[in-house]
C-alpha positions in Angstrom: -51.9 -28.7 -35.9 -48.5 -30.4 -35.7 -47.8 -32.5 -32.6 -44.9 -30.1 -31.8 -47.2 -27.1 -31.6 -48.7 -25.9 -28.3 -51.9 -24.1 -27.5 -51.7 -20.7 -25.7 -52.7 -22.6 -22.5 -50.0 -25.1 -23.1 -47.4 -22.5 -23.6 -48.3 -20.9 -20.3 -48.0 -24.2 -18.6 -44.7 -24.8 -20.2 -43.5 -21.4 -19.2 -44.4 -21.9 -15.6 -42.3 -25.0 -15.5 -39.4 -23.7 -17.6 -38.9 -20.4 -16.0 -37.2 -21.6 -12.8 -34.9 -23.8 -14.8 -33.9 -21.0 -17.1 -33.3 -18.7 -14.2 -31.0 -21.3 -12.5 -29.1 -21.8 -15.7 -28.5 -18.1 -16.3 -27.1 -17.8 -12.8 -25.8 -14.4 -11.7 -26.7 -12.7 -14.9 -30.4 -12.7 -14.1 -30.8 -13.7 -10.5 -28.1 -11.6 -8.8 -28.9 -10.2 -5.3 -29.7 -6.5 -5.3 -26.8 -4.3 -4.4 -27.3 -2.7 -1.0 -24.8 0.1 -1.6 -22.4 -0.8 1.3 -19.6 -3.1 2.2 -17.6 -3.7 5.4 -13.9 -3.2 5.5 -11.6 -5.3 7.8 -8.0 -6.0 8.4 -6.1 -9.3 8.6 -3.7 -9.2 11.5 -0.9 -11.3 9.9 1.3 -8.4 9.0 1.5 -6.9 12.5 3.8 -9.4 14.2 5.6 -6.8 16.3 2.3 -5.3 17.7 0.6 -6.5 20.8 -3.2 -7.2 20.4 -3.8 -4.0 22.4 -1.7 -1.8 20.3 -3.1 -3.2 17.1 -6.7 -2.8 18.3 -6.0 0.8 19.2 -4.3 1.6 15.9 -7.2 0.1 13.9 -9.8 1.8 16.0 -8.2 5.2 15.2 -8.6 4.4 11.6 -12.2 3.4 12.0 -11.6 -0.3 11.1 -14.3 -2.2 12.9 -13.6 -5.8 11.7 -10.5 -8.0 11.9 -9.6 -11.5 10.6 -7.5 -12.7 13.5 -4.3 -14.6 13.0 -2.6 -15.5 16.2 0.6 -13.7 15.1 0.8 -10.8 17.5 3.8 -10.4 19.8 1.7 -11.4 22.9 -0.2 -14.3 21.1 2.2 -15.8 18.6 0.6 -19.3 18.0 0.0 -19.4 14.2 2.0 -21.6 11.8 1.2 -21.5 8.1 0.7 -24.9 6.5 1.3 -26.7 9.7 0.3 -26.7 13.4 1.4 -25.2 16.7 1.1 -25.8 20.4 -2.0 -24.1 21.7 -1.9 -25.3 25.3 -1.2 -21.8 26.6 -4.4 -20.5 25.0 -6.6 -21.2 27.9 -10.3 -20.1 27.9 -9.4 -17.1 30.0 -6.6 -16.0 27.7 -8.8 -16.4 24.6 -11.5 -14.3 26.2 -8.9 -11.7 27.1 -7.6 -11.4 23.5 -11.1 -11.2 22.1 -12.0 -8.6 24.7 -9.1 -6.4 23.7 -10.6 -6.0 20.2 -14.2 -5.7 21.2 -13.5 -3.1 23.9 -12.0 -1.0 21.0 -15.2 -1.5 19.0 -13.7 -4.1 16.7 -15.5 -7.4 15.8 -13.5 -10.6 15.1 -15.1 -11.9 11.9 -13.0 -15.1 11.6 -9.7 -16.8 12.6 -7.1 -17.9 10.2 -6.0 -21.5 10.5 -4.3 -22.5 7.2 -3.1 -25.9 8.2 -2.1 -28.7 5.7 -5.1 -30.7 4.7 -3.5 -32.2 1.6 -0.5 -34.0 3.1 -0.1 -37.5 1.7 0.5 -39.0 5.1 -2.8 -40.0 6.8 -1.3 -39.5 10.3 -0.3 -36.0 9.4 -3.7 -35.1 8.1 -5.3 -36.6 11.2 -3.0 -34.5 13.4 -3.8 -31.4 11.4 -7.5 -32.0 11.7 -7.1 -32.3 15.5 -5.2 -29.0 15.4 -8.1 -27.5 13.4 -10.5 -28.7 16.0 -8.3 -27.1 18.8 -8.4 -23.8 16.9 -12.2 -24.1 16.7 -12.3 -24.5 20.5 -10.0 -21.4 20.8 -12.5 -19.6 18.6 -15.4 -20.8 20.7 -13.9 -19.2 23.8 -13.5 -16.0 21.8 -17.1 -16.2 20.4 -15.8 -16.7 16.9 -17.4 -19.4 14.7 -15.8 -18.8 11.3 -12.4 -20.2 10.3 -10.2 -19.8 7.2 -7.9 -22.3 5.4 -6.3 -23.3 2.2 -5.9 -26.9 1.2 -2.3 -26.6 2.1 0.9 -27.3 0.2 3.0 -30.4 -0.1 6.1 -31.0 -2.2 7.9 -34.3 -2.2 11.7 -34.5 -2.3 13.3 -35.1 -5.6 12.4 -34.1 -9.1 9.0 -32.6 -9.6 6.5 -35.0 -11.2 5.2 -34.3 -14.7 1.7 -34.1 -13.3 1.2 -31.7 -10.4 0.1 -33.6 -7.3 -2.8 -31.3 -6.7 -4.5 -32.5 -9.8 -4.2 -36.2 -9.4 -7.5 -38.2 -9.1 -6.6 -39.9 -5.9 -5.7 -36.6 -4.3 -9.1 -35.1 -5.2 -10.8 -38.1 -3.6 -8.7 -37.9 -0.5 -9.2 -34.1 -0.2 -13.0 -34.5 -0.5 -12.9 -37.1 2.3 -10.7 -34.9 4.5 -13.1 -32.0 4.0 -16.1 -34.1 5.0 -14.2 -35.1 8.2 -13.6 -31.4 8.8 -17.3 -30.6 8.2 -18.2 -33.1 10.9 -15.7 -31.5 13.3 -17.1 -28.1 12.4 -20.7 -29.3 13.0 -19.7 -30.5 16.5 -18.2 -27.0 17.2 -21.0 -25.1 15.6 -18.4 -23.6 13.2 -18.0 -22.8 9.5 -14.8 -23.3 7.5 -14.1 -21.1 4.5 -11.6 -22.5 1.9 -9.5 -20.0 0.0 -8.6 -20.7 -3.7 -5.2 -19.9 -5.1 -4.1 -20.5 -8.7 -1.1 -22.6 -7.8 -2.8 -24.9 -5.4 -5.5 -27.6 -5.1 -8.2 -24.9 -5.3 -6.7 -23.6 -8.5 -9.8 -21.9 -10.0 -13.2 -20.6 -9.1 -14.9 -23.5 -11.0 -12.7 -26.2 -9.4 -13.5 -24.7 -5.9 -17.2 -24.6 -6.6 -17.3 -28.2 -7.9 -15.3 -29.3 -4.8 -17.8 -27.5 -2.4 -20.7 -29.1 -4.2 -19.1 -32.6 -3.9 -18.4 -32.1 -0.2 -22.0 -31.0 0.2 -21.9 -29.4 3.7 -23.1 -26.0 4.8 -20.2 -26.1 7.2 -17.7 -25.8 4.3 -17.9 -22.6 2.3 -15.6 -20.1 0.6 -13.4 -17.1 1.0 -12.7 -15.4 -2.3 -9.4 -13.6 -2.8 -9.6 -12.3 -6.4 -5.9 -11.6 -6.5 -5.3 -15.3 -6.0 -7.3 -16.2 -9.2 -6.4 -13.3 -11.4 -4.1 -15.4 -13.5 -6.9 -17.8 -14.5 -10.3 -16.2 -13.9 -11.9 -12.9 -14.7 -13.7 -11.2 -11.9 -17.1 -12.0 -13.4 -16.2 -15.7 -13.6 -15.1 -15.7 -9.9 -18.4 -14.3 -8.7 -20.5 -16.3 -11.2 -19.0 -19.6 -9.9 -18.7 -18.8 -6.2 -21.1 -16.0 -5.1 -23.6 -18.3 -3.3 -20.7 -19.8 -1.3 -18.7 -16.7 -0.3 -18.8 -15.5 3.3 -15.6 -13.3 3.2 -13.4 -11.6 0.7 -9.7 -10.8 0.8 -8.6 -7.4 -0.5 -5.1 -7.5 -1.7 -3.6 -7.3 -5.2 -1.2 -9.1 -7.6 0.6 -8.4 -10.8 -0.3 -10.7 -13.7 2.1 -13.7 -14.3 3.6 -13.5 -10.8 3.2 -15.5 -7.6 3.8 -12.6 -5.1 0.8 -10.8 -3.7 1.0 -7.0 -3.1 -1.1 -4.5 -1.2 -4.4 -3.3 -2.6 -3.9 -0.9 -5.5 -0.4 -2.1 -6.3 -1.2 -4.8 -8.9 -3.4 -5.5 -11.9 -6.7 -6.2 -10.2 -9.6 -4.0 -11.3 -10.6 -2.7 -7.9 -13.6 -0.6 -9.1 -15.1 -3.7 -10.7 -14.2 -5.9 -7.7 -15.9 -3.7 -5.1 -19.0 -3.3 -7.4 -19.3 -7.0 -7.9 -18.8 -7.6 -4.2 -21.5 -5.1 -3.2 -23.9 -6.6 -5.8 -23.4 -10.3 -5.3 -21.9 -10.8 -1.8 -22.9 -7.7 0.3 -22.8 -9.7 3.5 -19.1 -10.6 3.1 -16.5 -8.2 4.5 -13.5 -7.1 2.5 -10.5 -8.0 4.6 -7.3 -6.1 3.7 -4.4 -8.5 3.5 -0.6 -8.4 2.8 -0.2 -5.2 4.6 1.5 -4.1 7.9 2.6 -1.0 9.8 4.4 0.5 6.8 1.7 0.3 4.2 -1.7 -0.4 5.7 -2.7 3.3 5.7 -2.2 3.4 2.0 -4.2 0.2 1.4 -7.1 1.5 3.6 -7.1 4.8 1.7 -7.1 3.0 -1.7 -10.0 0.8 -0.8 -12.0 3.7 0.7 -11.3 5.9 -2.3 -12.5 3.1 -4.6 -15.7 2.7 -2.6 -16.4 6.4 -2.8 -15.8 6.5 -6.6 -18.2 3.5 -7.0 -20.8 5.4 -4.9 -20.6 2.7 -2.2 -20.7 3.2 1.5 -18.5 1.6 4.1 -20.4 0.1 7.1 
């Protein structure tokens, strides 16, 4: 017998050892969670700036939307500033509880709060101030009973001609961003919170793989992911997105985008394969709600109808 041959007993021993390694290597293709046949649908509040929280809660309840991702953009709680920070001093504990109670009394849960401050700014003092703002938002969420917060890396463009190499992809920016995320993880740990980072193809989190590698390097259960497939449509197929990020995803955005464009559009108005999207979501991330985004009073009924129709045709239930 050659030294490279194995006895039957040896093969069995080798198989016992190799099987977990093979399964890990194959990833979602072999070890995907079983599809449970249902997904939750929610609504981002960003597009309803002229609505009070009470009016919005009432409108959504009529349409049987039971989950929101809260952005403080409503006419009676306008405190949100994209890629920056705002003064939150008027958001007292009582006011926070009042806002949250408005939704909950209508049967609507607040899944998460959008923060979207700038974590990639080159000035250390600015990053520090934005982390302090993030912590203040976590305290607002704590008063509301909300423990999940959403952000991008943020955007920064220096004055003058654009550099040949995008700033997002410089080695020192990667290291700084990892360090900032680790600081954010410590803040989140102190607030018993979780932060979900959202990839976008023209940003620091430019692809599903890059986002996954970043999350692994940060190495904290407090920093996880929100997947918006429309944001990565230009660079990743749907299967790639879920293969890279499924184990990190706690929320999904449901909007759309035409290929080769920057502008997002409502669900069903772009090139995203929605039947495949909802099927993969139900199979791999059934716990993550699908939050409709980029819609407001004029088009949210149409987006809700499109998503519900897609679920029915995929033999999936809404919960």
